C-alpha positions in Angstrom: -31.6 81.2 90.7 -29.8 79.9 93.4 -31.0 75.9 93.3 -29.4 73.4 91.0 -31.5 73.3 87.7 -31.7 70.0 85.4 -34.0 69.8 82.7 -35.3 66.5 81.2 -36.0 65.9 77.5 -36.3 62.9 75.4 -35.7 61.7 71.9 -39.3 61.5 71.3 -42.5 60.8 73.4 -42.8 57.5 75.2 -39.2 57.2 76.0 -39.6 57.2 79.7 -38.9 60.8 80.7 -41.3 60.7 83.7 -40.4 57.7 85.2 -36.5 59.0 84.7 -37.7 62.1 86.4 -39.1 60.3 89.3 -36.1 58.4 89.5 -33.9 61.4 89.7 -36.0 62.7 92.2 -35.9 59.8 94.4 -32.0 59.6 94.1 -31.5 63.4 94.9 -34.0 63.0 97.9 -32.2 59.8 99.2 -28.9 62.1 99.2 -30.8 64.7 101.4 -31.5 67.2 98.4 -34.5 69.1 98.9 -36.1 68.7 95.2 -39.1 70.5 93.5 -40.1 69.0 90.0 -41.7 71.3 87.2 -43.9 69.9 84.5 -44.5 73.2 82.7 -47.5 72.0 80.6 -49.5 68.6 80.7 -51.5 67.3 77.9 -54.1 64.5 77.7 -55.6 65.0 81.2 -58.7 66.9 82.4 -58.8 69.0 85.5 -58.2 67.1 88.7 -56.9 63.9 86.9 -53.6 62.5 88.1 -50.7 63.4 85.4 -47.2 63.0 85.2 -46.5 64.9 88.6 -48.7 62.8 90.6 -46.7 59.7 89.2 -43.6 61.4 90.2 -44.8 61.8 93.7 -46.2 58.4 94.0 -42.9 56.8 92.8 -40.4 59.2 94.5 -42.2 60.6 97.5 -41.3 64.3 96.3 -44.4 66.4 96.9 -43.3 69.8 95.6 -44.4 70.0 92.3 -45.6 72.7 89.8 -47.6 72.5 86.7 -48.5 75.5 84.9 -50.8 74.5 82.2 -53.1 71.8 81.4 -54.8 70.8 78.4 -57.3 67.8 77.5 -56.1 66.6 74.1 -53.0 64.5 74.1 -51.2 66.7 71.8 -48.2 69.0 71.5 -49.0 71.6 74.3 -49.3 74.4 71.8 -51.8 72.7 69.3 -53.7 71.3 72.6 -54.1 75.0 73.9 -55.3 76.4 70.6 -57.7 73.3 70.3 -59.3 74.4 73.8 -59.1 78.0 73.5 -56.5 78.3 76.3 -53.6 80.8 75.9 -50.2 79.7 75.2 -47.6 79.5 78.0 -45.2 82.1 77.5 -41.3 81.8 78.4 -41.5 84.6 81.0 -44.3 83.2 83.1 -42.6 79.9 82.9 -39.1 81.0 83.8 -40.7 82.9 86.6 -42.6 79.8 87.7 -39.5 78.0 87.8 -37.7 80.9 89.8 -40.3 80.5 92.4 -38.8 77.2 93.6 -35.1 78.7 94.0 -35.1 78.1 97.8 -35.0 74.2 96.8 -31.5 72.5 96.4 -32.5 71.1 93.0 -35.2 71.7 90.8 -36.1 69.2 88.0 -38.0 70.5 84.7 -39.6 67.8 82.8 -40.5 68.7 79.1 -43.1 67.4 76.8 -42.0 65.0 74.0 -38.6 66.1 72.4 -36.6 68.9 72.7 -38.1 71.0 70.1 -41.9 70.4 70.9 -43.5 73.6 71.5 -44.7 73.9 75.3 -46.5 77.3 74.3 -44.7 80.2 72.8 -41.4 78.3 73.2 -39.8 74.9 73.4 -37.5 73.3 76.2 -34.5 74.4 74.3 -35.6 78.2 74.5 -36.1 77.6 78.0 -32.9 75.9 78.8 -31.0 78.8 77.0 -32.9 81.2 78.9 -32.2 79.7 82.0 -28.7 78.7 81.2 -29.8 75.1 82.2 -28.0 71.6 81.6 -30.2 69.2 79.8 -30.4 65.5 80.5 -31.4 63.1 77.5 -33.8 60.2 77.8 -33.2 57.8 75.0 -34.8 54.6 73.6 -32.8 51.4 74.0 -33.5 49.9 70.5 -33.2 50.6 66.6 -33.6 54.4 65.8 -32.1 55.6 69.1 -28.7 56.4 67.6 -30.2 58.8 65.0 -32.6 60.4 67.4 -29.9 60.9 70.1 -27.4 62.4 67.8 -30.1 64.9 66.3 -31.0 66.0 69.8 -27.2 66.4 71.2 -26.3 68.2 68.1 -29.3 70.7 68.6 -28.3 71.2 72.0 -24.7 71.9 71.1 -25.6 74.2 68.3 -27.4 76.4 70.6 -25.0 76.5 73.4 -26.6 74.2 75.8 -25.0 71.8 78.0 -26.0 68.0 77.6 -25.7 66.8 81.1 -25.7 63.1 79.9 -27.7 60.4 78.6 -30.1 57.9 80.1 -31.9 55.0 78.7 -35.3 55.3 79.9 -36.4 51.8 79.4 -33.8 48.9 79.5 -35.2 45.6 78.7 -34.7 42.5 80.8 -33.6 40.7 77.8 -31.9 43.2 75.6 -31.7 42.3 71.8 -28.4 42.9 69.7 -29.4 46.4 68.7 -29.9 47.5 72.4 -26.7 45.8 73.4 -24.8 47.6 70.4 -26.6 51.0 71.1 -25.3 51.1 74.8 -21.6 51.2 73.4 -22.6 53.3 70.4 -24.6 56.1 72.3 -21.7 57.8 73.8 -19.7 57.6 70.7 -22.0 59.2 68.1 -23.4 61.7 70.5 -20.2 62.7 72.5 -22.5 62.7 75.7 -21.9 60.4 78.6 -24.2 57.4 79.3 -25.1 58.1 83.0 -27.8 55.7 83.6 -30.6 53.4 82.5 -34.0 52.4 84.2 -35.3 48.9 84.1 -38.3 48.3 81.7 -41.5 48.1 83.9 -40.0 50.1 87.1 -42.7 52.6 86.6 -45.1 49.8 88.0 -43.2 49.3 91.3 -44.2 50.3 94.7 -42.5 53.4 96.1 -40.2 51.5 98.7 -39.0 49.1 96.1 -38.6 52.2 93.5 -36.6 54.4 95.9 -34.4 51.9 97.1 -33.2 50.9 93.9 -33.2 54.5 92.2 -29.9 55.3 93.2 -28.2 52.4 91.6 -29.4 53.1 88.2 -27.2 56.1 87.7 -23.5 56.8 87.7 -22.4 57.6 91.1 -20.0 60.3 90.2 -22.7 62.0 87.8 -25.3 62.1 90.6 -22.8 63.9 92.8 -22.2 66.4 90.5 -25.7 67.2 89.3 -28.2 66.1 92.1 -26.5 67.1 95.4 -26.2 70.9 96.5 
């Protein structure tokens, strides 16, 4: 695999993984990086409906996207696949699909839910191990995030997978005390660098506004290491 890889997972569902992925894609694209975005499994969407990849394209302008499986029920992908009678994604076919993007400079791979959610016969952790890829963790801002984030980073470390850093997926315009404290405490309890935060509501912005602002949401040194060829 010649392209750089970066996997994106969350501490749970609905923490902002898709918007973070779009912001990463926009930031890399602004630096002249050729980006491909992969979403192995999409749930809760029927054929032809715009899913997470369509939202990433709308916000970032990146059009090279790949999705390997889609299931109508809004459930974990393995459960959703079983309910509609489709075969489970395999690790081998998913690796092969990602490797088909090897001519890009950077491939962003967005998981489903958290690190151990089964996307088929495997988890994002299994996939990251197989491909020796670093994983960026998207965390919530408020109460509960310290426990969820530390559980995830400990799991990554135990598996020998590099944590590329933490991003707060939705930073409130008026943060409460817990959020302010968590911004300091997250790196301390996880041992991972807090490399960015996305303003709450940024997913509703138009593309010009989103792409202009996205590079300012991440640490510049970190983007130079992870998002450029």
